N, C-alpha and C positions, 0 to 999 in steps of 0.2 A: 514074434511074423507076423499070424494068423490075429490078431488084432490089430495092429497096424493097416492091414489091405483090408479086412473088414467096412472101419474108418477110414480109409481113402477110398473105397467103392461107397459107404451112405454118402460119404463126401460127390462124389461125383456123381452120384447118383438127383437128391437136392440143388446141384448146379445146375444140373442138365435139367434140370426142371424147373428152376427157374427161381433157386429158392439161396438171396443173394445177402445176409446181414450185412452186413458190410455196408450192401450197397446198401440195401434199404431206410440204412438211417443215415444215410449221408442224401437221401431222395428222399427225408420228410417233405422238407425246407422246398416249392418248386422254382424257380430259373430267379419270378415276380417275385418269393415271400425275398434271393436271398441277394436280390441290388435294392427293395427296400432298408435292407437288412448297411445295406450298405451304403447308401446316402445316409441313414440316418447316421450310423457315423461318422463320415465327413460331415455330416449340421451341429452334431455335436460338437464337433472336434473345434470347427467354425467361433460359436456359440460360448464355447468356453476360452479362443484365441484373440475373438471381439470380445468380450465384456467379457471380462474376465471376472466382475462378478453374483454371476450365474452358479459362482459355486458354493457362492454359504446354499441355496437352494437346495442345486447337486446332492452336498451333505448328507438333508436331512430327510431331502425328498421316500417318499412311499414305491413312487412312482414317477415315472416321465415318459410320455407319450411324447411322441415327433416326432411334425410333420415335416420334412427338405424341400418338397415345394411343390407348390400352393400356388395355380395359376386362377391368378383370376380380370379380367378381361370383364368389356360395356359400351356396351352403347343405348343411354338413355333401362336395360334392362341390362345387371349385369348379373354375375353370379362368376364362382370359385367355389376350387376345383383339386384336393392332392391324396397324397398313400401317404399313413407310414406307419408306425409299430411304434408300442410301447410297453417302455422298458424299467428291467424289478431286478437291484440287485447286480447291474450291468447286462445280462441273460437281456435275453426277445421274449417276454409271455405272452403275443396277440398285435394282434394287425389290427390298421383305421384308418374310414379313407371318414376324408373333412368335404362336407358342397356350401355349400351359402347360396341366396338369391336377393339381389337385392333391386328398386323400382325405382330412380329418381334422376336426380340431375347428374349424369357419371357421364367416363369414352374413358377407352386406353386400358392399355395390359401391360397387367406384371404378375410378373414375382415375388414368392417370398419364398421367407419357414418363420416358420411358428413352434414354441417350445412345453410350454405345461407341464409345471412337474405336482405332483403331489402331494399335499406335505399330509395328510392323517388317515389312513384307514376310510378312514367314513366316504368322501369323494373319490378317494379310486375304488370305494365297494360302492360303490352310485354310476361311477360308468363301468363299472359290470358286469351290471346288477341291468341298467338302461336300455332298453333296444334300441338306441341313438339314442345319442346326447346332447340338449342347445344346447352353446349357448348361453348363460345367462340367466339361463332355467337351474334350477338345482343350486350344488355348492359354492358358496362365491369365488369370482377370481377377481386379479388383480395383475391387469397388463399393463408395465416394467420398459420403464424407457432407460437408454443405457445409464442414466445421469440417477437413476428416484436408486438404485439398489445402493448407493456409494450407505446415500442413511437408512437404509431398510435391511435389514436383522432380520431369522425368520424366532426370532422373540418380543423383540418389536413389529412384524409386524405376524399375525395373524388368521388368516387369508385359508379357504382347502385347499385356491392350487394356483398357481403366479405363469401367466403366458409369456417368454419374451419371442416379438417379431424381428428376422432383421437378414440381412441375404439382399431385399429388395432392391427389384429388379427394373428396370420402365416406367411407364407415369400413367400415373395411374389417379388421380381427387379422391383420396378420404382411405383410407386402413382399416379395420378391427375384426372386433370378433362376436361381438355381438350377433345371434341364433345365424348363427354355425351350428349344423349340426358338428357331430362324430356319432360313427355309425362304424361296428368292428368287422371285417372282410374274413375272409379266406383264400389271400393268390397262390 
C-alpha cells in the first residue's frame, strides 16, 4: 500500500509540475503540421483514384513528397506557393514548402497539387542535404501526364524523380515545376 501511495504522490507532483508524458507525445505536432498531414492524405487518395498508374511509382519510391495545395497566380509577374510533407514508408519524416516566381505574358489564378516520387536514395539524399532544392538543378525529374504512366514502368523509366501534377482548378496559362524551390520547414 505504501508503494502505490508513493507512486500516486509522485505522479501527482509530476502532473502539477506540468509533466504530461502522453500529452507531450501527442503535442509533438503543431496544428499546422497535423493539417498538412491530413491534406497530404487526401491528396494521395485523390492521386491514386484519378491516376492509378501512380501506384507503379509508389511501390518502388524511396520517398514521396506531397504538396496538396499550391496556389499560383499572376499578372505579368507571377508565382506560386504551397506546403507539403515528405513520406517514407507511409510516415511523415519532414515538412517542406515550394515556391516559384516568373515573369512574362501571364494572367490568372489557379490551384493544383503535385507529388514527387523519389526513386533512389541519391535523389532523396539530395533533397535532405540541400538547403533548398531547386527543381531543374540536381536529380533528373520527369513530369508525368495521365497517359504517360501506361507506357512507363519503374524498370523502363530510370529517372531520379517522377512528378504528377493533378487537381488543377482555376484559369492560368502554363503550368510547370521548372525553377521552383523546395525548402524544409518546421510548421
